[in-house]
N, C-alpha and C positions, 0 to 999 in steps of 0.2 A: 766445520768438519774439515778434515783434508783427506780427500778422497783420491785413491787410485783405481783406473779403469784399465784392466788388463785386455789389451785387444792387441792383435796383429795389425790391424788397419783401422787408424784413427779417422778415415774417410767414410768407414761404413755408417749406414743409417743409423744403426743401434748404438755404435760409439758415440757419433755426433748428437744424438738425442739425449744420450746419458750425460754427456759433458753439459750440453745445453742446461738440462734439468737441475743439474747439481750446482751450476752458478748462478741460474735464477733464484736459487733459494739463499744464495749467500755463501756457498761453499766453495773451498779450493779444490779444484779438480785437475786431474790431466790423464790422458791416454797413454799408457805404458805397452811396448811390445814385450811380452814375456821371454821372447825367445833372444832379446838382448839385455835380459837381466842376467847377472850372476852372482852367486851367493857365497858368504863366509859362513860356514857352519860351525859354531863353535858355542860353549855353554858360558862362556865369558861374555861375548859381545856379538851375538849373531848379527849379521847386516847383509844388505840386497844392495848392489850397484848397479847403475844404468848408464852405459856410455861414459864410465868414469865418475859417475856422480853416486854418492852416497845417500841412499832414499831413507829419509829419517822421519818420524814422526806422523805416519799415515794413521789416521784414527778408523779408517774403513777401505775396504777392497771390494770393487764389484768385477768378478772373473767374466769374461767374455772369452771363454778358452775354445778355441776350435778343435774338433775331433782328431784331427791329424797332430796335434802338439799336446795331446792329454799327459802324457808322462810329465814331460818338463814344465808345462804349463801348472800341473797341480803342485809340482815340487816348488815352484815359485811362490804358489799362492800359500803352500804349507809353511814356507820362510816367514811370509807376511803374518801368518797367524803365530809363530813362534815370537815373534817381534811386537806381538799384541795388538795386532790390527784386527778389526771385525769384519769377517768376509760375509758378503751378502748369501753366498752359498758355499759351505766350507769344502775343502780339498776331499775329504773322505767322502762326502755324499757325491761330488763330481765323478769321482773315480767309479764309484757303486753304479752310478746311473750309466755311465758310458760301456759297462760290460753289460750287453744285451742280455746274455744267456743267464748270468747270475742275477741281475735285476728281474729278469722274468720269473726266476725260480723264487726269489724273494717275495715279489709282489702275489704271485699265487700261492705261497706258505700263508700269507697274510689275508687270504680270502679275496683278492681282487681277479675278476672275470677277465680272461684273455682269450684270444684265438687258441685252439688247440695247437700246440707246437711240439715237435720233435727235434732231436739232434743225435748225432752219431758221429763217430770218427772213421768206423770201418766200412768200406765200399760195399762189404758182403751184406750190410744191413739195409741197402737201400730199399729193396721191396717191401720190408717191414716198416721202415721208414715212411713211406708213401701212404701204407696202410693206416699207419698211426694215426694220421690227419684227415682219414676218411677219402683218400684217392684225389685224384685231380677234379678240377682245377684245383691248384695249390700253390702257395706262395714261396718262394725260396730266397732266403736273405742272409747276405754275408753279415756274421756277426759284428765286424769292424766297420760296417758300411754307416753312411749318413748322408740326409737330404735326397733320399730316394736312391742313391748310388749303391749298385750291389743288390738290387731287389728285383726279383724276375718273376712274372706269372708263366706257370707251365700248365697249359690247358689240356693236355693228357698225360697219362702215366709213362708213356714212352719220352715224351718230352722232358717231363720232370726227371726221370731217371738219366738222360743225356746231360741235363744241366747239373745234377747233383755229382755225377761223375766228371764232369769238367770241372766244375769247383774244386771236389776232392782231389783231383790230379794236381791242380794249383796248391794243395795243401790250405787252401783256405777253409776257415771255419764257417760251417752255415746253419742255419735253422731252417725247418721246414715248417710252414703254418698253413691251416685249413684257410680257404679263401671265403669270405664272407659276401655272399653273392648280394644279399639284400641291403648291404650298404651302399650300392650303387656307385661305385668307385668313387667314393667320397668318405671324408674323416671329418672330426670335429677336434680343433686346438683349443683347448681350454687353458687360459692363461691366469696361473695360481700364484698368489701373491700371499705369504701367511697362511692363515686359514681360509681364505676367501678365493673364489674365482671372480677375477675382477674384470674380465673380457673372454669373448668366445667367438671363433668363426667358423664357418662350414668350408671346406677346402675340396672342391670337385675337379675331379682329373678332366683334361681337356679330351676330346672326342680321340677314340682309338688307343688311349693311354688308360691303365688302370691306377697308376701312381698319382695320389693327390696332391703331393709336394708342390709348394709355389716355385721351387727351383726347377721342376720337371714341366712347368708349363700349368699347374692347377690354378683354377680361379677362387678367390675367396668372397664369400658373403657372410652377412650378419645372420646369427642363429639364435633360437630362444632354446636353453637348455632345461632339461627335466630336473626336478629335484635329486632324481637318482643319479644324474649324470653329474652334476655339481658334487655332491656327495662322493662320489666315485673319484673324481679328480683331485678332490682335497686329499682323500685317503690315499690315494696313490703318491702324491707328494710328500705326505707325512712319513709313510713307510721308507721312501727313499731318503728321507732326511734333508729334502730341499726345501728351502724358504721361498724361492721363485723359480717357476719351471713352467714348461709346457707340457700339458698332459693331452696325448692324441687318443681319441676314442673311436669307436666303430659302433654305429647302431645296429645292433643284431636282432634278431627274432626271440633273443634269450636275454635282452638287455643291453647296456652299454658293455663294450670290451675295450680294455685297455691296450692299445698298439705299444705304446712307447712313452716314458717321461724324458723330456728333454731338458737338460741342466742349463742351457745356454740359448733359449728360444729368441728367435728373430723377432724386432719390434716394428719393422715397416708395415708388414702384413695386417698385423693385429690392430696397431693404432690408426691404420687407414681404414680398416672395415669397421673397427667400433666407433671411432672418432672420439676415442679416449686417450688421455695423456699417461700413457702406461709408464713412461719414462719416470715422470713425475711421481707416479703412485710407488715405485721402486725406489726412489730416493726419500719418499715420505716414510716408507717402510723402515728404511736403514736408520732414519733420524729416530725413530721410535725405539728401535733395538738398542740403539746406542745409548738413549737417554735411561731405559730401564735398566741397562748394564750398569751405567754408573751409578743407579739409585743402590744396586746390589753391592756395591764395593764399600 
């Protein structure tokens, strides 16, 4: 196979591991910065160019598109799709997952349990917004945030009111969520490939912090999943249309709650914690999908 790995940084752990895994299986692979790609959109001969080179003949594309370049990154991926390349995750699914509000509405509509979430545009609704999620303590999240950035724990109603007013004053889109105290400032990252959770880890926030993201200083450890947690993660991935993703769960008194479905989960934490070759499993899955696709032609 000829594989393109779309990543802005070829030195990142995930980029390096995917490149290594592809090459170890005899594939021709390279890392391409999507922001350096430009496209010729035509029904006659659609093309993608990279630093003057015409990118031709790619069988598959592995998107590692950061949240900050979702719009342009998915446009580049969509162009590869138009040209017949098989994406590990398609552009529509990635765009869907990046809209936290829309993805939450979709997951709940399909019966996935989540923390109670409220959303409003008008500052006149702040008190009702706080009441909808059961009052403080509560979590306030920027809809466009990632890696724990733009996430605030408000421990009192007054603090929540001030933070919400500040965000609204900046015209930031925010969601207000109930705080799941019994989760103990931890969450579970389930790594889903196809119809299976291939690895999982528990992320525990450092002392004095409630965000468990590894980028915020959280610590990862191995964890054993319940059958319900496994099925919830796989269902959430399927609903979002993602073949590969990280599903973040909270353990609550009413069962597993989905916090987020990440279309471009990092590999370093999950590989080092689980001891599994996740990058290799991703390439193996891509091989199977392309083989199945060729049989259908």
